[in-house]
C-alpha positions in Angstrom: -63.2 27.5 19.2 -66.9 27.3 18.5 -68.8 29.9 16.6 -71.0 32.0 18.8 -73.9 34.3 17.8 -73.5 37.9 18.6 -76.3 39.9 20.3 -78.7 41.6 17.9 -77.0 44.5 16.1 -78.0 48.1 17.0 -80.4 49.9 14.7 -78.7 51.5 11.7 -79.4 54.9 10.2 -82.0 54.7 7.4 -80.6 54.2 4.0 -82.1 54.0 0.6 -81.7 50.9 -1.6 -79.5 53.1 -3.8 -77.3 54.0 -0.9 -77.1 50.4 0.3 -76.3 49.2 -3.2 -73.4 51.6 -3.5 -72.2 50.5 0.0 -72.4 46.9 -1.0 -70.3 47.4 -4.1 -67.8 49.6 -2.3 -67.8 47.1 0.5 -66.9 44.4 -2.0 -63.9 46.5 -3.2 -62.9 47.4 0.4 -63.0 43.8 1.5 -61.0 42.7 -1.6 -58.3 45.3 -1.0 -58.1 44.6 2.7 -58.0 40.8 2.4 -55.5 40.7 -0.4 -52.7 41.6 1.9 -53.2 38.5 4.0 -54.4 36.1 1.3 -53.0 32.5 1.7 -51.6 33.3 5.2 -52.8 31.3 8.2 -54.3 33.2 11.2 -51.1 32.5 13.1 -49.0 33.9 10.3 -51.2 37.0 10.1 -50.9 37.6 13.8 -47.1 37.3 13.6 -46.7 39.6 10.6 -49.5 42.1 11.2 -50.9 41.7 14.6 -54.6 42.2 13.9 -54.8 43.1 10.3 -57.1 46.1 9.9 -55.7 48.6 7.4 -55.5 48.6 3.6 -51.8 48.6 3.0 -51.3 46.5 -0.2 -48.5 44.0 -0.4 -49.3 40.3 0.0 -48.2 37.6 -2.4 -49.4 39.8 -5.3 -47.3 42.7 -4.2 -50.2 45.1 -4.6 -50.2 48.8 -4.2 -52.2 50.1 -1.3 -55.9 50.2 -2.3 -55.4 48.0 -5.4 -58.0 45.3 -5.9 -58.0 41.8 -7.4 -60.1 39.7 -9.6 -63.1 39.8 -7.2 -63.7 43.4 -7.9 -62.4 43.6 -11.5 -64.5 40.6 -12.7 -67.5 42.1 -11.0 -67.0 45.4 -12.8 -66.5 43.6 -16.1 -69.8 41.7 -15.6 -71.6 44.9 -14.5 -70.5 46.7 -17.6 -71.7 43.8 -19.8 -75.1 43.8 -18.1 -75.6 47.5 -18.6 -74.6 47.2 -22.3 -76.9 44.3 -23.0 -79.7 45.6 -20.8 -80.0 42.2 -19.0 -77.8 39.4 -17.7 -76.7 37.5 -20.9 -74.4 34.5 -20.8 -72.5 35.4 -24.1 -72.1 39.0 -23.1 -70.7 37.9 -19.7 -68.4 35.4 -21.4 -67.1 38.0 -23.8 -66.6 40.4 -21.0 -64.6 37.9 -18.9 -62.6 36.9 -22.0 -61.7 40.5 -22.6 -60.8 40.9 -18.9 -58.5 37.9 -19.1 -56.8 39.2 -22.3 -56.0 42.4 -20.4 -53.8 40.4 -18.1 -55.4 41.0 -14.7 -53.3 40.9 -11.6 -54.8 37.6 -10.5 -57.0 34.9 -12.0 -58.4 31.6 -10.6 -57.5 28.3 -12.2 -61.1 27.4 -12.9 -61.8 30.7 -14.4 -58.8 30.5 -16.7 -59.5 27.0 -17.8 -63.1 27.6 -18.7 -62.5 30.9 -20.4 -59.8 29.2 -22.6 -62.4 26.6 -23.4 -64.9 29.3 -24.4 -62.4 30.8 -26.8 -62.1 27.4 -28.5 -65.8 26.4 -28.5 -67.7 29.7 -28.5 -70.1 28.1 -26.0 -70.7 30.3 -23.0 -71.5 27.5 -20.6 -68.8 25.3 -19.1 -69.7 21.6 -18.7 -71.3 20.5 -15.5 -68.5 19.5 -13.1 -68.3 18.4 -9.5 -64.8 19.8 -9.5 -65.8 23.4 -10.2 -67.2 24.2 -6.8 -64.9 27.2 -6.3 -66.0 30.6 -5.2 -65.4 32.4 -8.5 -69.0 32.7 -9.5 -70.2 33.7 -6.1 -67.6 36.4 -5.7 -68.9 38.3 -8.7 -72.7 37.8 -8.2 -73.3 41.3 -6.9 -73.9 43.0 -10.3 -76.5 40.3 -11.0 -78.2 40.8 -7.6 -78.4 44.6 -8.3 -79.7 44.2 -11.8 -82.4 41.7 -10.6 -83.5 43.6 -7.5 -87.3 43.2 -7.2 -87.6 40.4 -9.8 -89.1 36.9 -9.2 -86.8 34.2 -7.7 -86.8 32.2 -11.0 -85.6 35.2 -12.9 -82.9 35.8 -10.4 -81.8 32.2 -10.5 -81.6 32.2 -14.3 -79.5 35.3 -14.2 -77.1 33.8 -11.6 -76.7 30.7 -13.9 -76.1 32.8 -17.0 -73.0 34.5 -15.5 -72.0 31.7 -13.1 -71.9 28.8 -15.6 -69.5 30.6 -17.9 -66.8 29.4 -15.5 -68.4 27.5 -12.7 -71.1 25.0 -13.7 -71.6 23.3 -10.4 -74.6 22.8 -8.1 -72.9 24.1 -4.9 -71.7 27.2 -6.8 -75.3 27.7 -8.0 -76.7 27.3 -4.5 -74.2 29.8 -3.1 -74.8 32.4 -5.8 -78.6 32.1 -5.4 -78.3 32.5 -1.6 -76.0 35.5 -1.8 -78.3 37.2 -4.3 -81.3 36.6 -2.1 -79.5 38.0 0.9 -78.4 41.1 -1.0 -82.0 41.7 -2.1 -83.4 41.5 1.4 -80.6 43.7 2.8 -81.1 46.3 0.1 -84.7 46.4 1.2 -83.6 47.1 4.8 -84.7 43.7 6.1 -81.5 43.3 8.3 -79.4 40.4 9.5 -82.2 38.2 10.9 -83.8 37.9 7.5 -80.4 37.4 5.8 -79.6 34.6 8.3 -82.7 32.7 7.3 -81.2 32.4 3.8 -77.9 31.1 5.2 -79.8 28.6 7.3 -81.9 27.5 4.3 -78.8 26.9 2.3 -77.3 24.7 5.0 -80.6 22.8 5.3 -80.7 22.2 1.6 -77.0 21.4 1.3 -75.6 20.3 4.7 -72.1 20.8 3.5 -72.7 24.5 4.0 -73.5 24.1 7.7 -71.8 27.1 9.3 -72.8 27.1 13.0 -70.0 24.9 14.3 -66.3 25.0 14.5 -64.7 28.3 13.6 -63.8 28.2 9.9 -60.2 29.5 9.8 -58.0 29.5 6.7 -60.8 29.0 4.3 -59.8 27.7 0.8 -61.3 28.7 -2.5 -63.9 26.0 -2.1 -67.2 27.9 -2.1 -68.5 25.9 1.0 -65.6 27.0 3.1 -65.8 30.6 1.8 -69.4 31.0 2.8 -68.9 29.3 6.2 -66.2 31.9 7.0 -68.3 34.8 5.7 -71.5 33.8 7.5 -69.7 33.3 10.8 -68.1 36.7 10.6 -71.3 38.4 9.4 -73.6 36.9 12.0 -71.2 37.2 15.0 -70.4 40.9 14.7 -72.5 44.0 14.6 -70.7 46.5 12.4 -69.2 46.7 8.9 -65.6 47.1 10.3 -65.9 44.3 12.8 -67.2 41.9 10.2 -64.4 42.6 7.8 -61.6 42.5 10.4 -63.0 39.2 11.6 -63.2 37.5 8.2 -59.9 38.6 6.7 -57.9 37.7 9.8 -59.1 34.1 9.3 -56.6 34.1 6.4 -56.9 31.7 3.5 -58.7 33.1 0.5 -59.0 36.3 2.3 -59.5 38.7 -0.6 -62.7 36.7 -1.6 -64.1 36.2 1.8 -63.4 39.9 2.4 -65.1 40.8 -0.8 -68.2 38.7 -0.2 -68.5 39.8 3.5 -68.0 43.4 2.5 -70.8 43.1 -0.1 -73.2 41.8 2.5 -72.1 44.0 5.3 -72.2 47.1 3.1 -75.8 46.3 2.0 -76.7 45.7 5.7 -75.2 48.6 7.4 -75.2 51.2 4.6 -72.7 53.7 3.3 -72.1 55.6 6.5 -70.8 52.4 8.2 -67.8 52.0 5.9 -64.8 53.5 7.7 -63.5 56.7 6.1 -59.9 55.4 6.2 -60.9 52.3 4.1 -63.1 54.4 1.7 -60.2 56.8 1.0 -57.6 53.9 0.7 -59.4 52.1 -2.1 -58.1 53.1 -5.6 -60.0 56.3 -6.6 -61.0 55.1 -10.0 -62.2 51.8 -8.6 -64.2 53.6 -6.0 -65.9 55.8 -8.5 -66.6 53.0 -10.9 -68.2 50.7 -8.3 -70.4 53.5 -6.8 -71.6 54.6 -10.2 -72.2 51.1 -11.5 -74.1 50.1 -8.3 -76.8 52.8 -8.9 -76.9 52.2 -12.7 -77.4 48.4 -12.2 -80.1 48.9 -9.6 -82.1 51.1 -12.0 -82.1 48.1 -14.4 -83.9 46.0 -11.7 
């Protein structure tokens, strides 16, 4: 099945950058909690077990409680807290925050993240070595706090901030390109620029790095490889016209569904605003997590 472009989305109610920021962060948590249930399943397995998966019910291979989130959200919160404490995006502060997060025994942790945080403990150097093998989606999934904290700043400042947090665990050119693109998309969506502007960033990424080409065969069962992650996210985002439709589309592709859900939720939340997030999903997310992401979103935006 080939990817097809949806008709232009209907106009959305006006929303402030603060409202869109809160919706982006809550969208990340919603997508994480929704996708975690079907992580590592194929679309056929999802259909067999759940029909069309559209409710936050927990379970999955991690045996989560309904509304519980995974590393996508908790690492983002750890990074956001470090940014607020330092007053800017600082590599060592990020590394220390991630190390403390790992020591607290999170429900899930990626292999690349674990390996490079263990190396940080040994060396004290907050930048992993450049590696072609570290093109996972771990840095991209937690880029939102950086995007919020750098809203309105020049592209070179944004890129440096993305590197500061990303290279702690993922020092890779494809990971860098993905993080830069997502931050730029978030910035334009916060400003109310809409999907057409966001799409130009996705197209520019594919032009600069053809591996990211996303307007082709449907990307089902995406792995943790950041290229496949963004292909699935972009296809879902640009072929639907609501927050709910976007997230249902992306998580039912299976694979690394908590992360595709988190990234898609981040972008769709920033695009469609807080009123677009279904009430049943908003209420289903862990109450403490919901309060933390909404507060941190506004606090980080004020740093920008």
